[in-house]
N, C-alpha and C positions, 0 to 999 in steps of 0.2 A: 382556410383561415381559422386561427385559434383566437377565441374571444375570452378574455379573463376578467373576472370581477370578484373582488373580495376573496382572491385566491381560490376561486372555484371555476371550473370549466362549464360551459353550456352543455347540458345533458346530451344533446344530439352529437356533440363532438367528442366527449371523452368516453361515452358508453361503448362505441365500437372498439376502442383500445382495450377496455376491460373484457369485452366479449371475446376478443381474439386471444388475450392473455389467458383467460380461463379455459379456452379451447385447446391450449397447449402450444400456441405460437411462440416463437422466440421473441425476446424483447424488441429487437430491431423491427421485425415484421409487424408486431402488434402496434408499435408506434407509427409505422408507415400507414397502417389502416386509418389512423386518426390524422394523418397528414403532418406528422411531426417526426422528430429524430429520437434515437434511443435514450439520449441523456434526459430529455424531457419526460419520456416514459418512465425512466428510473426514478425521477423526482416524484412523479405521481404515485408510484408504488411505495416509495419510502414515506411519503406524506400520509398515505392511507394504511400503512402497515401491511401492504399486500392484499388487503381486503377490498373487494369491489364496493365503492360507495353506494349508499342507498339510492335507489332510482326514484323513490317517491312515486308519484303518478307519472305516466309517460306523456302527459300533456297532449293527449290525443282527443279526437272527437270535437266537442264544443270548445276546447281550449285552443288558444292561438299558438301556432307553431313558431319556431325561430324564423323561418322564411317569411311568415306573415308579419312578424315584428320588424324585420328588416324593411319590408315594403312600407310599413307605417312610418318608420323613421325617415326613409327617403322621401316619401310623399309629404310629410310635415315640413321637412327641410326645404322642399320645393314650394311650400306655401299652399298646398291643397287643403280643402276643408275636410271636416270629419265625415260629412256625407259623401264627398267624392272618394275618400279612402274606403269607406264602408262599401260603396257600390263596386269598386274595383275588386275588393276581396270577397264580395258576396256575403258580407257580415252586416249585422244590425249596427246602425250609428251609435246606439247606446253601448254596444260592446267596445267600439273604438274609443268612445268617450271615457268609459270606465278604465280602459287600459291606460290611456294617457294620464288620467287622474291618479291612478295607483302607482305607476311605474316611472313617471317623469322625475328628474332630479330637482333639487331645490330651485334651480334657475328656470325650471320649466322645460328644459331640453330633454328630449326623449332619445335614448340609445337602445338599440335592439339587444345588445349583449347583456347589459345590466338589467334591462326589463325582464328578459327571459330567465335569468338566474333568480331574480326576486320571485317570479311566478313559480319557479320550480321549488324554491324553498317553502313557499306557502303551501304548495300542494303536497309536500312530503308529510307535513303534520307529524313530526317525530314524537314518539312517546318515550318516557323515561324507561331505561332498561330495567328488567326485572331484578338483575343483580345489584342495581343501585337502590331500589326501593325496599328490597327484602334483605336486611342485614344478616339474619340467621342463615339464609340460603347462601349469601355471599361468603360468609365465614366458612361454611361447610365446603364450598367449592374450592376456596383458597387452601384449606387444610389438605384436601385430597390431591390438589395439584402439587403441593410440596411433597406428597408421598409418591409422586410420579404416576398417578392415575392419568389416563388419557381423558380428554373431554367426553368421548363417547362412553367410557367406563363410568365416569362420574354421573352423566345423565341417566344411564341405565340403572345404576345402583340407587339413585335417588327415587326412581319409580318403584324399585324393589323395596326400599326401606319405608317409603311414604305412599303406599298404594291409594290411600283415600285422602291425600292432601295435595291437590294439584298446585297449590301455591308453593310447594317445595319441589316442583319439577322445573327443569330447565333443559332447553335443547342443546345439542352438541354445538350447533352453529352459534348460538348465543354466547357460549363460553369462549369460543374462538374469537368472535368479534369483540367481546369485552376485553380480551387480552391484547388484541392487535389494533383495535380502533380506540385510541385513548380519548376521543371525544365522547365515547359512551360513558366514561368516567366510572367504571365498575371495578375491574380487577387491575392489580398492579402489573405494569408492563414487564417487570423483571421476572415474573412468574413464567414467562415464555421459556426460560432456561430449564424449567421442569418438564417441558414437553419432550417427546421422543426426539425430535429433530434439533431442539434447542435454538431454532432460528428466531430472529427478531422480526422477521417479515414472512408472511405466507407466500409460498410459491406452488405452482401446479406440480402434481406428481409426474415424474418421468421415469422411463424404464432404465434399469441399470445395465451394466455391461454383461454381455453373454458369457456363459461359462465355457471353458475349454472341454474338449472331448477326451476322456481318459478311459482306459480299459484295464481292469485288474484281472489277473489269472484266476480261472475257476470260479469267478464270482457268480452268485445266484441272482438272477434278474427279479425285479419287483413283480413281474407278471406271475411269478410262482409263489408270491406271498399269500398266506391264507386269506380267504375272503372276509373273515371276521375282522381283519385289520382295516379293511376299507370303510366299513360302515361305522366305525368308532364305538360300536355297542359294547365291546369287551375291552376292559383296560389291560394294559401290559404290553401294548405295541408302541414302540418308540421310534423317533426320528432323531438323527444326529448329524453334527457338522462341526466345523471349527470357525471361530471368528479370529481374524488375523490382526496382529498389531503392526506397529511402525516398521517399515522396510521389510515386511514379511519375516521378521526376526523373532516374533513371539506369538503365542496363540492361547486360546482357551477352548476346551471342548464343551459342546452344548448337547444336552439330551432332553427331549421333550416327549412326554407321553401323549399319544394322539387323542385319546378319549377325554382327558381332563385338562390337558395343557400344562400339567405339572412339569417343572423344569429342574434339572440337575446340571451343575457346572463342574467341569473336570479341569483341575489345575495341570498345566503343562510347563512348569517352570524350567524343565531341562530341555525343552524344545518340542517341535511338532513333527519330527520325522517318524516314520513308521515304527521303528524300534522303541520310540518314546511314547507314542500314542497308545499302542496296543496294551501295555501293562496298566497304564493310568485309566484307560477306558474300562478294562476288565475289572479293576479294583472298585471303581465307582458303581458299575452295574451290579456287582456282587453284593453291595449293601442293600439291595432291594429284596423283598420277599419273593419266593418262588413264583407265586401267581402273577407277579408284575414283571416277569422276565419271559415274555413270549417271543417277540421279534424286535429287531432293530433295522431301520432302513437308513442307508447312507448314500451319498453321491459317489461318483467314481474317482475320488481323490486318492493320490498316491500315499497319503498318510495311512490309508487302510490296507496297505499291502499285506500286513500280517493279520488280516481279519479272521483267519481260521483260528489263530491263537486266542483271540477275543471270544470267539464263539464257543470254544471248548472251556476256557477258564471261567467265563461268566454264565455258561449254560444258557445261551440265547441264540436263536436263529437269526442270521444276518442276510439282508437282501440289499441290492444296489439299484439305484434309479437308472433310467435311460439317460443317454448323453443329452446335455443341454435341456434338462427337464427339472429345474428346481421346484416347479409346481407340484411334483410328486412328493415333495417334502414340505408342503405349504405351511404346516404348523410350525416346523422348525425354522423356516425362513422368516416367518412373522416374528417369532420369538427372538431370533438374532437381531431383528430390527429394534425390538424393545431393549435388548441388552446394550445397544449402542448408546443409550442414555447414560449407562454406567461406564462403558468402556469405549470411548470415542475412537473413531478411526484415526490412525496416525499417532497413537500413543503406545507406550511400552506396556504390554500386558503381563510381562513376567514379574512385575512388582506386586501383583495381587496374590495374597496368601490364600490357602484353601479355606481358612476361617472367614476371610472377607468374601470369597466366592459364595460360601454357604449363606452369608447374610444377604447378599444380593439375590440369590435364588429364593430365599424365604420371602423377601419383599415382593419379588415378582409373583410368587405363588399366592400372595395375599391380595393380588389385584382382582377385581371382578372382571369377568369376561362376557362379552355379548353373546357368543355362541353357547355359553352355559347359562343363558337367561340371567346373566350378571351374578351368578354364583362365583365363588373363588376356587381355583384349582385345589388348594389345600382342603377346602370343605368337601370337595368331591372325592379326593383320593385318600384323605386322612384315615378313614376306617380301615382301608386296605393295608396301609403302612403299618398298622398296629397288629396285624395278624401274624 
């Protein structure tokens, strides 16, 4: 049974839905856990922006449970005295008396559902969000969101820039909740468009489609790549891939340096076939200093059929991942996800000029990174580019 009061569900009833949703259950299954249908579950998600509502206290221990409040409501409707109700529940008569005084309606009638929601609201004791009370911090966060920094990057960079000012620190989750939960009243909802996903509602992360197995002739496996490329200690080892546009008709090449996360974008206006990828890739890599051209790791895509031409023209050793192992190019996979903020799936990528790709790469290289202790890729690799 679902009890509603002031557009809020009793905690014991809606929390199982949110727990199932956060655990990765599909919407229909999560709604079934709460004893309702998917349309109701979708309404809860939209109302909360996809963020699990605050639990407050769990109303355990000395607090009355929803089941106890139902017993009180039934007993009072049957005309039982406060002492009789207290004896049945094993509670003090004063506890029952206070409960009736606090949570009965204006007519004196006591309802379990409305009483429990009122108690839950009082127990939550919500505080003003930090981004509401600190205007300087809020403006800083909003500015960096417009620069497409992720909440994690913003939170990490704040600690880097203000190591001795905890009032200028904010957690990643606080930023997300301030964006998606408008009752927090902190950040503008339209700033969600600046996030990597661009979604107006938070959803659990789910695995993408598996890659097809491809084999290229004479390719050199990643197992033969120098050990120095694995520990990221020496710069100059790159990972590469393509991001594909609408109807697989356009593409952009992506190159990411493993040590610093520095990104280069390769225009492929003529197409993404092997004979078009090889010269464009070689030209872009050749712009790098010699010490930054050590290795390149790619997946087994047919676009790299002419990989030997790239290896000779750009003077760089090329290695290929195992089948169905995108994690072997994790830095590049993560960067491609970031780039989807600029180049959404289902769009024509051939319209982007090389100058525009360079601007996007520069903006991406100016973002602080967690694994770099929130330094920026351009700060890490800049001195090497000048040699």
